[in-house]
C-alpha angles and dihedrals in degrees: 000000000000123000091253091056092050091050090050088052091053091046097047110020113017090151086079088075088059094047091053090050092055104269094124097159095068114116139193091281090058087047089057093048092051092050091050092050092052104035108033117096100197130074112277138188124201119198111186134162122264115275094029094119092243092143090048090049089049092050092053091048092050093050090050094046090053091061099032096045101033093159093063129084118222128204118197120194133188133167099268137018091247090055089052094049091055094055095041088055090050092050090050090055091049090053087054093051120115098240096051091048089052091050091053093047091051092049103040106013091236135107111252115242133176104233095183129022126169133150088274108023141056130186128175135195091253091068113126126207138033097267115133094219117101120246089247128026122182122202137175114233089255094056125108116264096173112137095004123129127190137172100217120030117194125192122190125183094337085148116068144151091297088063089055097054100033128057088193090058092047091051091047092052090049091051091051091050091049091051089054088067088072091051095058114097120231108280092019128125146215129238113191127186133175150090125281120246107171135020089239099043125122092280085083086073097046122096134224098016116199115191129206114178129188091270098053105044096061089219096115128057121225088254092053091049093051091046091054091044091055094046098050135057113260094253093049093049091047093050099041101037107019094035094225138106125241117221107243098224095131098044121101100211132066126199114318131235111246120192120235093231098264095103104046093121090062090076092058116118092021127135128257142210139196124209097195130210120208099185137307124075097314121104134221113250125198122193136183120188136177124184117206127210091253090061099255115135117206114205137188120189137183126186123194126182090218143099107275091244089063095054104029092098092055090047091052091049090054090047090056094042092056094037094237120177129202116023117212126205135168118236100204096105104029104030091231097314095131098042090055090057096054123090122213129034113341138170126197129197141177112244113230102155123096108256097227092048090050094050095041089049111039101024096038097050092045097043097098090055097048119106116186111216119233111275096038110146109264089214089058093053092042093055090054092049090052096047119128130156089263096044113137093213121042106149096122098047090043092053094047094044090051091053094047088053089055091049092049091050091048089051090053091051091050091050091052091050090050089050092052092049092049091051090050091051089052090051093243 
């Protein structure tokens, strides 16, 4: 096929390069996204629902830009280094695909080769110019960008669940995005991709937003949409699939306090709790809590969408890591099955209190004093933030409320002991 035909394929149906490389599920909407990434000259921001193959579309566009625009330097940024490595590896495989190699041979009469490939960089033999920078550099959002200069800066999912639950994380992501403005060469452009998580996240800084929700892409069936709706909290479904934010008027809890990692030891010698799942859509929640004399309550939480038997070992490891003592567990559902499997100090109880009353009493009144230690599962915190009386999933708030009830009762016992001792000292 002549060079003109190959260029027509890139211009009109670049998704064909993805199909040949094994990405068979890509549709016409993905084709349009790839064309926009390659051909548009202005900054652009794509918001699309989860599972819409936006990162795959972006990978195909980057591979094609590397061979079609060999004089330009591309920077690719995701939230973490591991996220970056995954996409860099995918781009490398695309560059090795048959159809892209044929494109390069038709355009330049050479065989495409990757001359440099690391976990974070790729160079090819079509690169033009003496610049030392690689054609493609990948960075996590925590990486150093000082002194770097690139023509096309691509961000992909640099906003995630942590940005929803933490103002500090939102501010950090915004700062990183603002710093990227100094990295873009004159005449360069931004390509931003992702899913919104909070009304004040870094998308507020991104230009030319184009939105594709789960109803408009045609990539999800009605059954798939309903399945996701039933498996997620309303706010998560709205943000990740409908690309909108639900006003939290009916929720009990505002944004949490999350420790910066300097006070982890303050949770040592606390107590812990498991809200166990034995199948179905519920999850297993694990909680550690320690209340200090000054009223602060340090909390660690972990939420797993698994049968408790499949995550008990991990829960026990966390218990040892944070030096937690007595583990509490209700016996209503399992008649003591779980408590018999656990080594170390345990305490079982039969739950008689209404769950919503328990959560809206113990968790609500202590919320302002709770500090989640660094490393707490974002999904655990998110489920608490989304809790309402009609919430379908409440494993995390139920576990934490149960443990706070234990702490409050222990405090009452301690106060009674102190009162008795004081009476004895007074000779009464």
